[in-house]
N, C-alpha and C positions, 0 to 999 in steps of 0.2 A: 094416246094410250090404247093398248090392246089388252083385253081381258081374256085370260085362259085359265081354266081349272079354278076359277074364283080368285085368281091373282091378277093384279094390274101390272102389265109390263110397260114401262115408260121408255119407248124407243126414241121419243123426241129428245130425251136427255142424252141418249147415246149419240144422236146426230150432233147435238151441241158439243159433246166431248170429243167428237171425231178428229178435229184438228190436233188435239193434244195426243190422242192415240197414234195419229200418223207421225207426229213428231217423235213419239216414243219408238215407232217402227223405224224411223230414220236412224235413231241411235242404235237400234238392234242391228240394222244392216251395216252401220259403221263399225260396230264392235266385231261383227262377223268378218268384215274385210280385214281389219287389223289382225284378228286371230288367225285367219287362213294365211295371211302373208307371213307373220312371224312363225306360225306353226309349220309352214312349208320350209322355212329356213332351218328350223330345228329338225324337221323330218329329214331333210337332205343330209345334215350332219350325222344324225343317228343312223340313217340308212347306209352311209359310206363306212361308218364305224363297224356296222354289222357284216359288210361284204368284203372289207379289205382283209388281206391275208396277215392278220395279226391277232393272236388269241386274246391278248389283253384288251385290245380295242373292241373285239367281238363281244367279249364279256361285258364291257362297259355299255355298249349299245344294247345288248340283250337285257342288262339290268335296268336301263332307262325305260325300255318299253314294258318290262315286267311291272315296274313300280307304277308308272303313270297310266297304264291300261288297267292295272289291278285295283287302284284306289278310285272310288267314285269321284267324279268331277266336283260334286257338291262338297265333299270332304276337302278336296284340294283347295277350293275357293275359301273355305273356312280357315284352313291352315294359313293361306297366304294373307288373308285380310284380317283375321282375328288373332291367330296364334303367333305369327312372325313378329308383329309389332310388340307383343309382350316379351318375346325372347330377344329381340334385337333393338327395340326402341324405334324402329323405322316404320312409319305409317304410310300406307299407300292410299291414294284416292280410289274410290270404288271402281272407276273406269280402268285404272292402271292394274288393280288387283284382278279385274275381270279379264283383261287382255293377257296378263301373265298366266293366269290359271287355265284359260281356254287354249292358249297357244301351246303351253307345255303339255297339256293333255292331248290336244289335237295332234301335236307334233309326233307323239308316240304312234298314233294310228297312221298318220301320213308317212312316217318312216317305213312302216310295213308295206304301204302301198307302193312307195318308191322302190324299196328293196325287191318286192315281187316283180315290179315292172322291169327293173334292170336285169334280174336273174332270168326273166322270161326270154331274153335275147340269147340266141344260140351261142354257147361258149366258144364255138369254133371261130366266131368273128373276132373275139378278143385275142385268141391264139394267133390268128392270121395277122392282126394288126401288130402284135408284139414281134412276130417273125419278120415283119417289114421294117423293123427298127423303131417303131413308135414306143414311147414310154407308156406306162399304165394310165397316167392322167390324160395324155394325148388320145389314147385309144378310147377312153371313157368319153372325152369331150367331143371327139370327131366321129366316132363310130357308134358307140353304144347309146349315149344319151339321145341323139337325134332319132333313133328308132324307138326310144322308150316313151317320149312325151305323148305320142298319140294314144298309146295304151293306157296312159294315166288319166286321160280326160274323164272317162266314165266313173272310175272310183273316186277321183278327186271331186267331181261334181256331187257325188253322193256324200262325201265328207263335208263339203261346203254346206249342203242342206242340213246335215246332222249338227254341225256347229251352229248354224243359224237357230235351230230349235233349242240347242243346249244353252243359248244365251238367256233363255227364260230363267235359268238357275241363278243368274247374277242378281235377280231381284232380292235374293236372300241376303245379299251384302249391301243392300240399300242403293244399288245403282238404278237410276230411273231410266228404264227402257220401256218396251211395250208392255210387258206383263206388270212391271212395277207401277206404271201409270194406271193401268186398269185396276190394280189392287188399291191404290190410293183413293181413286174416285168411287170405287165400289164400296169401300168402307165409309168414306165421308158422306156419301149420299144414299147409302143403303140400296145400291143397285148392282148386286153381284151378278145376277143372271145376265142382265143387259151388257155389262162391261166385259165380263169374261167370254161371253159368246162372241161379242164383237172382236175382242182381242184374238180369239181363236180363228175367226174368219180372216183377219188380217194376216196371221201367221200362215194360214192356208193359201192365201193369195200370193204371199211372198215366196213360199216354197214352190208353188206351181209356176210362178214366173221364172224362177231360177232353174227349175227342172226343164222348162221349155228352152231356155237359153243354152244350157249345157247340152241338151239334146240336139239342138241345131248346130252347135259347135262340133259335136261328135260326128254328125252327118257330113258336115263340110270337110272335116279332116279325112273322113273315110273316102269321100269322092276325090280328094286330092292325091290319094295314094295310087 
């Protein structure tokens, strides 16, 4: 125990609880991986809706990003986990609600990342591909997309880190991840300072680790150009 400002900090308890916090961190990373995967699928669909030459589809894509970027993620989680069961009678497990909520919200931001990446490629390349007899989809698949993915690594890395931190919000729908684990043992053993500081440090280590990983990937792709 360490005494500071007349208060005794029981860091031995934190060390004892560390395996449970690490387990919670594992769930946080798992949730982030699911969310970024499904969010990317959603983002791809919405991005193409926004860039294809069809005003109706453009409107639908814009409507999606407007709604899901405009409503706070916490509110979306509450709607999915608490409101939808009342309206439809369908109940989701906390993990499922968390994946759906974060994926749909993250997908709106990923859509903008992908759209900006695609539109950053010189329009003349699409025109040249079409003039050579390629269809629009062939030109996108063979010419535009291969030039886009390198540009997407930095913003997608940032979005991954953002989603990882946003997973802390799912503690409000009783999903047991890192923050929820810290909350449970902070409340049951009256150790809020120790548990939340430790949880914060674990989040910091996770974000630092993935920041380094994405940085190395970005550098590797830059060297291969």
